[in-house]
Every structure is written in structure tokens, then in C-alpha cells.
GUTORZA-475658 format. One record per residue (C-alpha): chain; x, y, z. Coordinates in nm, 4 decimals, decimal comma. Layout:
BEGIN
mol A&px X&py Y&pz Z .
...
// end
This chain:
BEGIN
mol A&px -0,7887&py 0,0701&pz 0,8280 .
mol A&px -1,0759&py -0,1589&pz 0,9217 .
mol A&px -0,9944&py -0,5136&pz 1,0229 .
mol A&px -1,2873&py -0,6696&pz 0,8403 .
mol A&px -1,2633&py -0,5718&pz 0,4744 .
mol A&px -1,3052&py -0,8207&pz 0,1931 .
mol A&px -0,9292&py -0,8349&pz 0,1505 .
mol A&px -0,8912&py -0,9079&pz 0,5229 .
mol A&px -1,1420&py -1,1913&pz 0,4959 .
mol A&px -0,9557&py -1,3413&pz 0,2018 .
mol A&px -0,6211&py -1,3134&pz 0,3811 .
mol A&px -0,7645&py -1,4883&pz 0,6879 .
mol A&px -0,8757&py -1,7875&pz 0,4865 .
mol A&px -0,5600&py -1,8171&pz 0,2789 .
mol A&px -0,2868&py -1,7044&pz 0,5206 .
mol A&px -0,3851&py -1,6254&pz 0,8797 .
mol A&px -0,5901&py -1,9303&pz 0,9763 .
mol A&px -0,3348&py -2,1833&pz 0,8443 .
mol A&px -0,0533&py -2,0033&pz 1,0304 .
mol A&px -0,2332&py -1,9179&pz 1,3555 .
mol A&px -0,0999&py -2,2195&pz 1,5460 .
mol A&px 0,2503&py -2,2150&pz 1,4021 .
mol A&px 0,5646&py -2,0331&pz 1,5107 .
mol A&px 0,5411&py -1,7909&pz 1,2220 .
mol A&px 0,5653&py -1,4371&pz 1,3603 .
mol A&px 0,3580&py -1,1473&pz 1,2216 .
mol A&px 0,6812&py -0,9661&pz 1,1357 .
mol A&px 0,7675&py -1,2556&pz 0,9049 .
mol A&px 0,4516&py -1,1798&pz 0,7086 .
mol A&px 0,5449&py -0,8123&pz 0,6976 .
mol A&px 0,8786&py -0,9136&pz 0,5476 .
mol A&px 0,7006&py -1,1219&pz 0,2822 .
mol A&px 0,4763&py -0,8230&pz 0,2127 .
mol A&px 0,7847&py -0,6062&pz 0,1637 .
mol A&px 0,9679&py -0,8545&pz -0,0592 .
mol A&px 0,6676&py -0,9244&pz -0,2832 .
mol A&px 0,5866&py -0,5538&pz -0,3022 .
mol A&px 0,9390&py -0,4601&pz -0,4064 .
mol A&px 0,9392&py -0,7518&pz -0,6487 .
mol A&px 0,6277&py -0,6034&pz -0,8042 .
mol A&px 0,8049&py -0,2686&pz -0,8364 .
mol A&px 1,0910&py -0,4381&pz -1,0207 .
mol A&px 0,8487&py -0,6216&pz -1,2489 .
mol A&px 0,6631&py -0,3026&pz -1,3382 .
mol A&px 0,9872&py -0,1148&pz -1,4003 .
mol A&px 1,0879&py -0,3528&pz -1,6796 .
mol A&px 0,7837&py -0,2580&pz -1,8850 .
mol A&px 0,8117&py -0,5999&pz -2,0476 .
mol A&px 0,5889&py -0,9047&pz -2,0778 .
mol A&px 0,5609&py -1,1238&pz -1,8730 .
mol A&px 0,7387&py -0,9364&pz -1,5910 .
mol A&px 0,4784&py -0,6631&pz -1,5704 .
mol A&px 0,2023&py -0,9212&pz -1,5313 .
mol A&px 0,4063&py -1,1153&pz -1,2759 .
mol A&px 0,4572&py -0,7878&pz -1,0901 .
mol A&px 0,0826&py -0,7254&pz -1,0863 .
mol A&px 0,0143&py -1,0658&pz -0,9313 .
mol A&px 0,3005&py -1,0132&pz -0,6846 .
mol A&px 0,1494&py -0,6840&pz -0,5712 .
mol A&px -0,1894&py -0,8439&pz -0,5114 .
mol A&px -0,0155&py -1,1110&pz -0,3026 .
mol A&px 0,1704&py -0,8339&pz -0,1207 .
mol A&px -0,1597&py -0,6684&pz -0,0318 .
mol A&px -0,2887&py -0,9951&pz 0,1148 .
mol A&px 0,0178&py -1,0256&pz 0,3359 .
mol A&px -0,0224&py -0,6616&pz 0,4374 .
mol A&px -0,3628&py -0,7465&pz 0,5834 .
mol A&px -0,2493&py -1,0812&pz 0,7197 .
mol A&px 0,0366&py -0,9574&pz 0,9383 .
mol A&px -0,1872&py -0,7446&pz 1,1586 .
mol A&px -0,4555&py -1,0115&pz 1,1738 .
mol A&px -0,2039&py -1,2768&pz 1,2761 .
mol A&px -0,0697&py -1,0441&pz 1,5447 .
mol A&px -0,4175&py -0,9935&pz 1,6898 .
mol A&px -0,5138&py -1,3611&pz 1,6711 .
mol A&px -0,1932&py -1,4770&pz 1,8406 .
mol A&px -0,1638&py -1,1888&pz 2,0863 .
mol A&px 0,1695&py -1,0803&pz 1,9397 .
mol A&px 0,0869&py -0,7192&pz 1,8663 .
mol A&px 0,3579&py -0,4628&pz 1,9354 .
mol A&px 0,4282&py -0,0951&pz 1,8624 .
mol A&px 0,7433&py -0,1986&pz 1,6756 .
mol A&px 0,5522&py -0,4453&pz 1,4590 .
mol A&px 0,2916&py -0,1815&pz 1,3781 .
mol A&px 0,5608&py 0,0693&pz 1,2829 .
mol A&px 0,7373&py -0,1916&pz 1,0689 .
mol A&px 0,4068&py -0,2530&pz 0,8925 .
mol A&px 0,3666&py 0,1183&pz 0,8195 .
mol A&px 0,7213&py 0,1438&pz 0,6858 .
mol A&px 0,6646&py -0,1543&pz 0,4553 .
mol A&px 0,3405&py 0,0056&pz 0,3375 .
mol A&px 0,5177&py 0,3339&pz 0,2681 .
mol A&px 0,7881&py 0,1686&pz 0,0601 .
mol A&px 0,5632&py -0,0656&pz -0,1385 .
mol A&px 0,2729&py 0,1714&pz -0,2007 .
mol A&px 0,4916&py 0,4633&pz -0,3055 .
mol A&px 0,7569&py 0,2821&pz -0,5087 .
mol A&px 0,4964&py 0,0854&pz -0,7047 .
mol A&px 0,4034&py 0,4083&pz -0,8852 .
mol A&px 0,7679&py 0,4855&pz -0,9556 .
mol A&px 0,8110&py 0,1386&pz -1,1036 .
mol A&px 0,4941&py 0,1816&pz -1,3078 .
mol A&px 0,6179&py 0,5143&pz -1,4420 .
mol A&px 0,9534&py 0,3657&pz -1,5378 .
mol A&px 0,7850&py 0,0798&pz -1,7184 .
mol A&px 0,5591&py 0,3142&pz -1,9131 .
mol A&px 0,8341&py 0,5595&pz -2,0075 .
mol A&px 0,8723&py 0,3953&pz -2,3492 .
mol A&px 0,5058&py 0,4564&pz -2,4259 .
mol A&px 0,2876&py 0,7570&pz -2,5056 .
mol A&px 0,3931&py 0,9573&pz -2,1994 .
mol A&px 0,7659&py 0,9191&pz -2,2625 .
mol A&px 0,9877&py 1,0430&pz -1,9804 .
mol A&px 0,6825&py 1,2188&pz -1,8404 .
mol A&px 0,5652&py 0,8803&pz -1,7143 .
mol A&px 0,8566&py 0,8715&pz -1,4707 .
mol A&px 0,7709&py 1,2196&pz -1,3445 .
mol A&px 0,4089&py 1,1142&pz -1,3013 .
mol A&px 0,5127&py 0,8005&pz -1,1156 .
mol A&px 0,7434&py 0,9915&pz -0,8834 .
mol A&px 0,4706&py 1,2506&pz -0,8208 .
mol A&px 0,2138&py 0,9868&pz -0,7271 .
mol A&px 0,4662&py 0,7904&pz -0,5232 .
mol A&px 0,5829&py 1,0969&pz -0,3321 .
mol A&px 0,2233&py 1,1856&pz -0,2485 .
mol A&px 0,1545&py 0,8351&pz -0,1176 .
mol A&px 0,4743&py 0,8465&pz 0,0879 .
mol A&px 0,3697&py 1,1846&pz 0,2274 .
mol A&px 0,0310&py 1,0475&pz 0,3311 .
mol A&px 0,1850&py 0,7515&pz 0,5094 .
mol A&px 0,4427&py 0,9830&pz 0,6658 .
mol A&px 0,1580&py 1,1911&pz 0,8061 .
mol A&px -0,0068&py 0,8755&pz 0,9383 .
mol A&px 0,3128&py 0,7859&pz 1,1236 .
mol A&px 0,3375&py 1,1387&pz 1,2677 .
mol A&px -0,0245&py 1,1430&pz 1,3845 .
mol A&px 0,0118&py 0,8026&pz 1,5474 .
mol A&px 0,3319&py 0,9121&pz 1,7204 .
mol A&px 0,1420&py 1,2062&pz 1,8708 .
mol A&px -0,2019&py 1,0535&pz 1,9281 .
mol A&px -0,1527&py 0,6768&pz 1,9465 .
mol A&px -0,1965&py 0,3816&pz 1,7134 .
mol A&px -0,4726&py 0,4085&pz 1,4520 .
mol A&px -0,5400&py 0,7746&pz 1,5326 .
mol A&px -0,5225&py 0,8579&pz 1,1612 .
mol A&px -0,7601&py 0,5941&pz 1,0311 .
mol A&px -1,0211&py 0,6784&pz 0,7706 .
mol A&px -1,3477&py 0,4914&pz 0,7762 .
mol A&px -1,4495&py 0,2431&pz 0,5101 .
mol A&px -1,7800&py 0,1279&pz 0,3655 .
mol A&px -1,9288&py -0,1877&pz 0,2145 .
mol A&px -1,6276&py -0,3942&pz 0,3162 .
mol A&px -1,3725&py -0,1633&pz 0,1547 .
mol A&px -1,1228&py 0,0864&pz 0,2953 .
mol A&px -0,9534&py 0,3784&pz 0,1168 .
mol A&px -0,6298&py 0,1772&pz 0,1261 .
mol A&px -0,7975&py -0,0952&pz -0,0814 .
mol A&px -0,7820&py 0,1423&pz -0,3776 .
mol A&px -0,4209&py 0,0278&pz -0,4206 .
mol A&px -0,5637&py -0,2916&pz -0,5717 .
mol A&px -0,6576&py -0,0828&pz -0,8749 .
mol A&px -0,2888&py -0,0562&pz -0,9668 .
mol A&px -0,2261&py -0,4242&pz -1,0478 .
mol A&px -0,5770&py -0,4661&pz -1,1875 .
mol A&px -0,5234&py -0,1751&pz -1,4260 .
mol A&px -0,1974&py -0,3315&pz -1,5399 .
mol A&px -0,3566&py -0,6715&pz -1,5969 .
mol A&px -0,6444&py -0,5212&pz -1,7954 .
mol A&px -0,4356&py -0,2863&pz -2,0091 .
mol A&px -0,5306&py 0,0401&pz -1,8397 .
mol A&px -0,1953&py 0,1221&pz -1,6803 .
mol A&px -0,1448&py 0,4573&pz -1,8563 .
mol A&px -0,4846&py 0,5868&pz -1,7497 .
mol A&px -0,4247&py 0,4675&pz -1,3954 .
mol A&px -0,0870&py 0,6436&pz -1,3806 .
mol A&px -0,2395&py 0,9713&pz -1,4984 .
mol A&px -0,5208&py 0,9419&pz -1,2446 .
mol A&px -0,2728&py 0,8645&pz -0,9657 .
mol A&px -0,0455&py 1,1552&pz -1,0580 .
mol A&px -0,3419&py 1,3898&pz -1,0172 .
mol A&px -0,5427&py 1,2149&pz -0,7484 .
mol A&px -0,2703&py 1,1156&pz -0,5016 .
mol A&px -0,1422&py 1,4717&pz -0,4428 .
mol A&px -0,5016&py 1,5935&pz -0,4087 .
mol A&px -0,5701&py 1,3241&pz -0,1499 .
mol A&px -0,2484&py 1,4167&pz 0,0323 .
mol A&px -0,3710&py 1,7759&pz 0,0615 .
mol A&px -0,7121&py 1,6517&pz 0,1789 .
mol A&px -0,5459&py 1,4305&pz 0,4413 .
mol A&px -0,3296&py 1,7214&pz 0,5567 .
mol A&px -0,6321&py 1,9452&pz 0,6033 .
mol A&px -0,8331&py 1,6713&pz 0,7739 .
mol A&px -0,5644&py 1,5869&pz 1,0283 .
mol A&px -0,3851&py 1,9220&pz 1,0559 .
mol A&px -0,4774&py 1,9601&pz 1,4240 .
mol A&px -0,3362&py 1,6204&pz 1,5114 .
mol A&px -0,0324&py 1,6808&pz 1,2933 .
mol A&px 0,0604&py 2,0238&pz 1,4223 .
mol A&px -0,1473&py 2,0695&pz 1,7360 .
mol A&px -0,3457&py 2,3536&pz 1,5812 .
mol A&px -0,6493&py 2,4765&pz 1,7766 .
// end
């Protein structure tokens, strides 16, 4: 992940700069990221107004804190391997479970119980990708599995489409796209980093 995306810039203005000279630790921000992310999962899982909308806003806030924790660590010189790993674990939980929650919330709609299967499929693929990131970094060092971004956006920023789709009434289409696209991206990631993952020649 780049450190200068549009979401990073927004998190610096709203979170990092005001906290840079305080005793707030980057891991505290990671905890807020985790709590707001899991809160979003719970909101989506209800499938009910206004909790779904509250969940969407909570997930956007969670994404801001996800960018802010690393930035605060770099600004204050409090980076650590443990903090980085904690960040990855929080990402894995929030970014995978959000699809499960979305599927649960949509299970009373057109997809029926299939929505839960789709959510679990997308969530499992996201968890697999982040699991591969952790494995590559354990073998090759921090940020060895990064994918480049462009125009101020990173691949990880695509997660913002989840709450936006919910807010604009496109949740079912987003879930279908994620159930297909996330496993495909997991396979792509596996092929791209197979040498670093398994030490293949």
C-alpha cells in the first residue's frame, strides 16, 4: 500500500495531524479501526434501516483509521513489527467479515440464502489474500507483497466501494461482483507472488 493515497491525505488532516503530539499510540488507532470495522459488520448483518447505513459510515471511518495508524507510527517514530502485524490482522478481520455481514443482511432479498454463501465466498477470498500477504512478509520482510497504485489510489482502496454501494442502493450488485471478483483476485495474487510464497524458482 502506498502512503500517499487520497484516503491517506484525508486521514492525515482529520486524524494524524491532530494526534501527532499527543500520547495516543498507533495501536490505539488500530483498535479503533477494528472496533468500527466490526461495528460495520454488525450493522450490515441486520439488513435493516438505519443500521445498514450506520454500518456503511462506520466502515468508511474504519478505513480512515486503517490509514491513520501507520501514518501516525511513521510521524512519531513508533513503528514496530508487532504494530504492523496487528494492523494486518485487523485488516483481515474487517475486510473479510464485512462481506459476510453484507451477505447476511441481504439474505432476505432476491438472493435468499445464496447471499450468505456469496458473502462467505468473497470474505474467504479476501482473508486468503491477506493471509498470503502475511506469509510473504514473514519470508521477505515488511511490505514485500505490496501492489502499486495509480492516480492516488491503491488496490486496497477498492474496499470503499462496499459502503458506497450500500449507501447508494447497489449492495446486491456489489455482493455478486465481490463473490466473483475476490476469488479471481486471490488466484491472481497467488500466481503473482508464488515464488515469494513457496520459494519456487
